[in-house]
Residue, then its C-alpha position, 0 to 999 in steps of 0.5 A: m408484403v404477405e408473401k415477403m413474410d412467408d418467405f422470411e417465416r419459411e426460412l425461419r423454420e428451416q434454420l431452426r428445425t432440429r438437425e443430427a450432429p456431424a459424426g464425431f462431434a461429441a468426441r472433438v468436443m470432449a477432446r478440446a475440452s480435456e485439452r483446455r483443462a490440462s493447459r496450466w498456463e490458461w487456467f489456474g483454477f477458480g476459472m480465473p487465467v494464470w496471467r490474472w492470478a499473477v497480476a494479482a499477486l504482483l499487486v499485493a506484493g507491491m502494496v506490501v512492499g510500498g507499506v513497509e517502505h512508508d513505515r521506514q521512511q515514517r520511522i526515519a523521519g520520526e528519529r530525524a525530528r527526535e535528534q532535532v528535538l535533543l540537539a534544541l534541548r542540548i543548545t537551550g540548556s547550554t545557553l541558560r548555563d552560559v547565562q547564569t554564569k555571566v548574571s551569577a558573575s556580574s552580580g555575585e548570586r546565582l540564580s535557581q533553575k526552578g524559579a524564574g528570576r528568583a536569586v538564591p544567595e551564595r552559601d559560605e563555606 
């Protein structure tokens, strides 16, 4: 068991000892680094690949367009509701005029619009 540990330690020391870099290693590393920086499609500043920026921009644009469309749909629904309320008021007003005409024709009196059920005598002109 001691021999195995000694072999392991010897191998470990061999692997961890300082070695000289191969000739031209630093030049190759610097050349590769400048190639990577020059590639405009790979990096677009702030250490983020271009495709991530594109995805982020698409998501933001989608949210803006979705918000604008939501507002438009809400406005359309509000206009529809307004039209329905106005139609209901016109129908109600027309119905009330018809009822008032029928009541005044049968009783000879005209109903006041402010007081429900109050009769206003007709004036002789």
